[in-house]
N, CA, C and O atoms as a GROMACS GRO file, in nm:
protein
  276
    1UNK      N    1  -3.746   8.193  -4.437
    1UNK     CA    2  -3.637   8.046  -4.442
    1UNK      C    3  -3.511   8.102  -4.374
    1UNK      O    4  -3.468   8.208  -4.419
    2UNK      N    5  -3.448   8.042  -4.271
    2UNK     CA    6  -3.338   8.100  -4.205
    2UNK      C    7  -3.257   7.978  -4.228
    2UNK      O    8  -3.296   7.867  -4.192
    3UNK      N    9  -3.138   8.000  -4.292
    3UNK     CA   10  -3.015   7.922  -4.298
    3UNK      C   11  -2.905   7.931  -4.210
    3UNK      O   12  -2.855   8.043  -4.206
    4UNK      N   13  -2.852   7.842  -4.135
    4UNK     CA   14  -2.734   7.836  -4.026
    4UNK      C   15  -2.643   7.789  -4.095
    4UNK      O   16  -2.628   7.669  -4.117
    5UNK      N   17  -2.560   7.894  -4.144
    5UNK     CA   18  -2.443   7.844  -4.254
    5UNK      C   19  -2.304   7.896  -4.186
    5UNK      O   20  -2.273   8.014  -4.197
    6UNK      N   21  -2.217   7.797  -4.109
    6UNK     CA   22  -2.128   7.893  -4.052
    6UNK      C   23  -2.014   7.962  -4.109
    6UNK      O   24  -1.931   8.033  -4.052
    7UNK      N   25  -2.026   7.925  -4.252
    7UNK     CA   26  -1.954   8.022  -4.368
    7UNK      C   27  -2.015   8.165  -4.385
    7UNK      O   28  -1.948   8.251  -4.442
    8UNK      N   29  -2.109   8.187  -4.350
    8UNK     CA   30  -2.187   8.309  -4.356
    8UNK      C   31  -2.122   8.402  -4.247
    8UNK      O   32  -2.123   8.370  -4.128
    9UNK      N   33  -2.069   8.510  -4.290
    9UNK     CA   34  -1.993   8.600  -4.175
    9UNK      C   35  -2.082   8.651  -4.083
    9UNK      O   36  -2.177   8.701  -4.144
   10UNK      N   37  -2.098   8.663  -3.946
   10UNK     CA   38  -2.209   8.696  -3.856
   10UNK      C   39  -2.130   8.861  -3.848
   10UNK      O   40  -2.017   8.897  -3.882
   11UNK      N   41  -2.244   8.934  -3.789
   11UNK     CA   42  -2.233   9.057  -3.797
   11UNK      C   43  -2.119   9.087  -3.654
   11UNK      O   44  -2.115   9.026  -3.547
   12UNK      N   45  -2.033   9.206  -3.702
   12UNK     CA   46  -1.980   9.216  -3.556
   12UNK      C   47  -2.032   9.290  -3.433
   12UNK      O   48  -2.118   9.378  -3.430
   13UNK      N   49  -1.958   9.236  -3.328
   13UNK     CA   50  -2.006   9.325  -3.228
   13UNK      C   51  -1.984   9.441  -3.218
   13UNK      O   52  -1.888   9.487  -3.279
   14UNK      N   53  -2.076   9.537  -3.126
   14UNK     CA   54  -2.049   9.692  -3.151
   14UNK      C   55  -1.938   9.718  -3.125
   14UNK      O   56  -1.884   9.807  -3.190
   15UNK      N   57  -1.862   9.646  -3.018
   15UNK     CA   58  -1.736   9.669  -2.991
   15UNK      C   59  -1.631   9.662  -3.090
   15UNK      O   60  -1.537   9.741  -3.097
   16UNK      N   61  -1.650   9.570  -3.161
   16UNK     CA   62  -1.558   9.522  -3.286
   16UNK      C   63  -1.598   9.652  -3.414
   16UNK      O   64  -1.510   9.706  -3.481
   17UNK      N   65  -1.702   9.675  -3.423
   17UNK     CA   66  -1.737   9.819  -3.517
   17UNK      C   67  -1.661   9.910  -3.502
   17UNK      O   68  -1.576   9.940  -3.586
   18UNK      N   69  -1.687   9.990  -3.355
   18UNK     CA   70  -1.604  10.100  -3.302
   18UNK      C   71  -1.460  10.060  -3.330
   18UNK      O   72  -1.376  10.148  -3.350
   19UNK      N   73  -1.435   9.958  -3.331
   19UNK     CA   74  -1.256   9.958  -3.312
   19UNK      C   75  -1.216   9.926  -3.474
   19UNK      O   76  -1.098   9.915  -3.506
   20UNK      N   77  -1.314   9.916  -3.560
   20UNK     CA   78  -1.250   9.948  -3.733
   20UNK      C   79  -1.320  10.116  -3.745
   20UNK      O   80  -1.293  10.188  -3.841
   21UNK      N   81  -1.375  10.143  -3.678
   21UNK     CA   82  -1.379  10.301  -3.737
   21UNK      C   83  -1.257  10.397  -3.697
   21UNK      O   84  -1.267  10.507  -3.750
   22UNK      N   85  -1.159  10.383  -3.626
   22UNK     CA   86  -1.062  10.463  -3.626
   22UNK      C   87  -0.961  10.390  -3.737
   22UNK      O   88  -0.875  10.471  -3.770
   23UNK      N   89  -0.946  10.270  -3.801
   23UNK     CA   90  -0.869  10.244  -3.897
   23UNK      C   91  -0.921  10.304  -4.037
   23UNK      O   92  -0.849  10.306  -4.137
   24UNK      N   93  -1.048  10.350  -4.034
   24UNK     CA   94  -1.101  10.416  -4.162
   24UNK      C   95  -1.097  10.542  -4.161
   24UNK      O   96  -1.110  10.596  -4.271
   25UNK      N   97  -1.081  10.624  -4.047
   25UNK     CA   98  -1.071  10.740  -4.068
   25UNK      C   99  -0.959  10.805  -4.138
   25UNK      O  100  -0.978  10.899  -4.215
   26UNK      N  101  -0.832  10.751  -4.110
   26UNK     CA  102  -0.716  10.803  -4.222
   26UNK      C  103  -0.726  10.817  -4.340
   26UNK      O  104  -0.680  10.912  -4.403
   27UNK      N  105  -0.808  10.696  -4.400
   27UNK     CA  106  -0.814  10.654  -4.514
   27UNK      C  107  -0.888  10.741  -4.591
   27UNK      O  108  -0.852  10.794  -4.696
   28UNK      N  109  -1.034  10.755  -4.512
   28UNK     CA  110  -1.141  10.874  -4.561
   28UNK      C  111  -1.117  11.015  -4.573
   28UNK      O  112  -1.173  11.092  -4.651
   29UNK      N  113  -0.997  11.050  -4.457
   29UNK     CA  114  -0.970  11.170  -4.471
   29UNK      C  115  -0.856  11.183  -4.584
   29UNK      O  116  -0.863  11.285  -4.652
   30UNK      N  117  -0.768  11.105  -4.610
   30UNK     CA  118  -0.679  11.100  -4.746
   30UNK      C  119  -0.767  11.106  -4.866
   30UNK      O  120  -0.735  11.186  -4.954
   31UNK      N  121  -0.880  11.026  -4.884
   31UNK     CA  122  -0.945  11.047  -4.986
   31UNK      C  123  -1.029  11.172  -5.004
   31UNK      O  124  -1.068  11.212  -5.114
   32UNK      N  125  -1.055  11.235  -4.881
   32UNK     CA  126  -1.140  11.394  -4.921
   32UNK      C  127  -1.002  11.446  -4.973
   32UNK      O  128  -1.003  11.446  -5.096
   33UNK      N  129  -0.902  11.485  -4.928
   33UNK     CA  130  -0.792  11.598  -4.926
   33UNK      C  131  -0.763  11.554  -5.097
   33UNK      O  132  -0.753  11.646  -5.178
   34UNK      N  133  -0.754  11.432  -5.137
   34UNK     CA  134  -0.706  11.406  -5.258
   34UNK      C  135  -0.808  11.479  -5.338
   34UNK      O  136  -0.768  11.570  -5.412
   35UNK      N  137  -0.962  11.445  -5.332
   35UNK     CA  138  -1.073  11.509  -5.385
   35UNK      C  139  -1.062  11.665  -5.409
   35UNK      O  140  -1.077  11.734  -5.509
   36UNK      N  141  -1.030  11.694  -5.272
   36UNK     CA  142  -1.024  11.864  -5.251
   36UNK      C  143  -0.950  11.918  -5.365
   36UNK      O  144  -0.985  12.003  -5.447
   37UNK      N  145  -0.810  11.836  -5.352
   37UNK     CA  146  -0.695  11.865  -5.468
   37UNK      C  147  -0.736  11.892  -5.608
   37UNK      O  148  -0.719  11.985  -5.687
   38UNK      N  149  -0.804  11.762  -5.613
   38UNK     CA  150  -0.835  11.779  -5.770
   38UNK      C  151  -0.916  11.842  -5.840
   38UNK      O  152  -0.919  11.857  -5.962
   39UNK      N  153  -1.006  11.894  -5.735
   39UNK     CA  154  -1.112  12.000  -5.736
   39UNK      C  155  -1.044  12.150  -5.759
   39UNK      O  156  -1.040  12.214  -5.864
   40UNK      N  157  -1.003  12.177  -5.657
   40UNK     CA  158  -0.894  12.309  -5.691
   40UNK      C  159  -0.826  12.321  -5.806
   40UNK      O  160  -0.812  12.432  -5.858
   41UNK      N  161  -0.772  12.205  -5.860
   41UNK     CA  162  -0.655  12.187  -5.969
   41UNK      C  163  -0.784  12.238  -6.072
   41UNK      O  164  -0.785  12.353  -6.117
   42UNK      N  165  -0.878  12.152  -6.100
   42UNK     CA  166  -0.966  12.191  -6.187
   42UNK      C  167  -1.031  12.315  -6.206
   42UNK      O  168  -1.070  12.358  -6.315
   43UNK      N  169  -1.043  12.380  -6.075
   43UNK     CA  170  -1.129  12.541  -6.094
   43UNK      C  171  -1.016  12.629  -6.143
   43UNK      O  172  -1.044  12.730  -6.207
   44UNK      N  173  -0.855  12.587  -6.111
   44UNK     CA  174  -0.774  12.676  -6.145
   44UNK      C  175  -0.748  12.666  -6.278
   44UNK      O  176  -0.708  12.761  -6.345
   45UNK      N  177  -0.772  12.534  -6.329
   45UNK     CA  178  -0.741  12.536  -6.488
   45UNK      C  179  -0.834  12.585  -6.557
   45UNK      O  180  -0.804  12.682  -6.627
   46UNK      N  181  -0.942  12.548  -6.560
   46UNK     CA  182  -1.106  12.613  -6.622
   46UNK      C  183  -1.185  12.661  -6.569
   46UNK      O  184  -1.297  12.615  -6.588
   47UNK      N  185  -1.174  12.756  -6.492
   47UNK     CA  186  -1.267  12.846  -6.406
   47UNK      C  187  -1.384  12.892  -6.462
   47UNK      O  188  -1.472  12.917  -6.379
   48UNK      N  189  -1.418  12.916  -6.603
   48UNK     CA  190  -1.484  12.941  -6.656
   48UNK      C  191  -1.594  12.822  -6.709
   48UNK      O  192  -1.714  12.845  -6.724
   49UNK      N  193  -1.540  12.713  -6.731
   49UNK     CA  194  -1.623  12.612  -6.777
   49UNK      C  195  -1.641  12.542  -6.612
   49UNK      O  196  -1.724  12.452  -6.603
   50UNK      N  197  -1.582  12.572  -6.517
   50UNK     CA  198  -1.635  12.549  -6.351
   50UNK      C  199  -1.780  12.619  -6.344
   50UNK      O  200  -1.888  12.563  -6.322
   51UNK      N  201  -1.759  12.738  -6.364
   51UNK     CA  202  -1.859  12.829  -6.312
   51UNK      C  203  -2.016  12.793  -6.373
   51UNK      O  204  -2.127  12.799  -6.320
   52UNK      N  205  -1.971  12.752  -6.506
   52UNK     CA  206  -2.077  12.709  -6.589
   52UNK      C  207  -2.138  12.574  -6.568
   52UNK      O  208  -2.256  12.545  -6.588
   53UNK      N  209  -2.044  12.495  -6.527
   53UNK     CA  210  -2.102  12.351  -6.491
   53UNK      C  211  -2.192  12.348  -6.363
   53UNK      O  212  -2.293  12.278  -6.356
   54UNK      N  213  -2.149  12.424  -6.267
   54UNK     CA  214  -2.190  12.484  -6.123
   54UNK      C  215  -2.351  12.547  -6.140
   54UNK      O  216  -2.455  12.509  -6.086
   55UNK      N  217  -2.326  12.664  -6.243
   55UNK     CA  218  -2.427  12.708  -6.272
   55UNK      C  219  -2.556  12.650  -6.296
   55UNK      O  220  -2.670  12.670  -6.254
   56UNK      N  221  -2.491  12.554  -6.394
   56UNK     CA  222  -2.635  12.436  -6.462
   56UNK      C  223  -2.674  12.324  -6.345
   56UNK      O  224  -2.791  12.287  -6.337
   57UNK      N  225  -2.589  12.277  -6.267
   57UNK     CA  226  -2.640  12.205  -6.136
   57UNK      C  227  -2.687  12.247  -6.065
   57UNK      O  228  -2.732  12.172  -5.977
   58UNK      N  229  -2.712  12.413  -6.053
   58UNK     CA  230  -2.754  12.500  -5.940
   58UNK      C  231  -2.903  12.499  -6.036
   58UNK      O  232  -3.002  12.443  -5.988
   59UNK      N  233  -2.909  12.557  -6.154
   59UNK     CA  234  -3.040  12.557  -6.241
   59UNK      C  235  -3.128  12.416  -6.203
   59UNK      O  236  -3.241  12.410  -6.154
   60UNK      N  237  -3.044  12.316  -6.240
   60UNK     CA  238  -3.125  12.147  -6.217
   60UNK      C  239  -3.198  12.138  -6.106
   60UNK      O  240  -3.316  12.102  -6.097
   61UNK      N  241  -3.104  12.182  -6.001
   61UNK     CA  242  -3.160  12.159  -5.868
   61UNK      C  243  -3.260  12.248  -5.854
   61UNK      O  244  -3.368  12.214  -5.806
   62UNK      N  245  -3.239  12.354  -5.888
   62UNK     CA  246  -3.372  12.429  -5.849
   62UNK      C  247  -3.493  12.440  -5.932
   62UNK      O  248  -3.584  12.521  -5.913
   63UNK      N  249  -3.485  12.350  -6.029
   63UNK     CA  250  -3.603  12.332  -6.102
   63UNK      C  251  -3.712  12.205  -6.038
   63UNK      O  252  -3.834  12.208  -6.021
   64UNK      N  253  -3.602  12.089  -6.009
   64UNK     CA  254  -3.645  11.965  -5.940
   64UNK      C  255  -3.686  12.000  -5.816
   64UNK      O  256  -3.768  11.921  -5.770
   65UNK      N  257  -3.658  12.098  -5.741
   65UNK     CA  258  -3.716  12.120  -5.623
   65UNK      C  259  -3.831  12.222  -5.614
   65UNK      O  260  -3.900  12.231  -5.512
   66UNK      N  261  -3.850  12.299  -5.723
   66UNK     CA  262  -3.983  12.374  -5.739
   66UNK      C  263  -4.070  12.267  -5.792
   66UNK      O  264  -4.188  12.285  -5.762
   67UNK      N  265  -4.045  12.158  -5.863
   67UNK     CA  266  -4.151  12.082  -5.917
   67UNK      C  267  -4.184  11.989  -5.801
   67UNK      O  268  -4.296  11.940  -5.815
   68UNK      N  269  -4.139  11.962  -5.724
   68UNK     CA  270  -4.185  11.864  -5.595
   68UNK      C  271  -4.236  11.960  -5.495
   68UNK      O  272  -4.293  11.898  -5.406
   69UNK      N  273  -4.236  12.104  -5.473
   69UNK     CA  274  -4.303  12.185  -5.407
   69UNK      C  275  -4.451  12.214  -5.420
   69UNK      O  276  -4.503  12.298  -5.346
   0.00000   0.00000   0.00000
C-alpha cells in the first residue's frame, strides 16, 4: 500500500545530502575529541581498572570469535 501524504518528509536529493555533510563534520569531530579526553582522563585516574576491563573485553571477544570459527 502506497500512501501519498504531503506531510511525510521526502528524501533529500543527493546534492542536499552532500550539503548537510560539512555541517555535521565539525560536530562529529568535537564529539570524538570529547570522548578521547574522557578516555584519557579515565586511564590516568584508574590505570589498573582500565587494564583489567580491556583484558576482560579482549578475552570475551576472543571467546566469541573462537566459538564462531
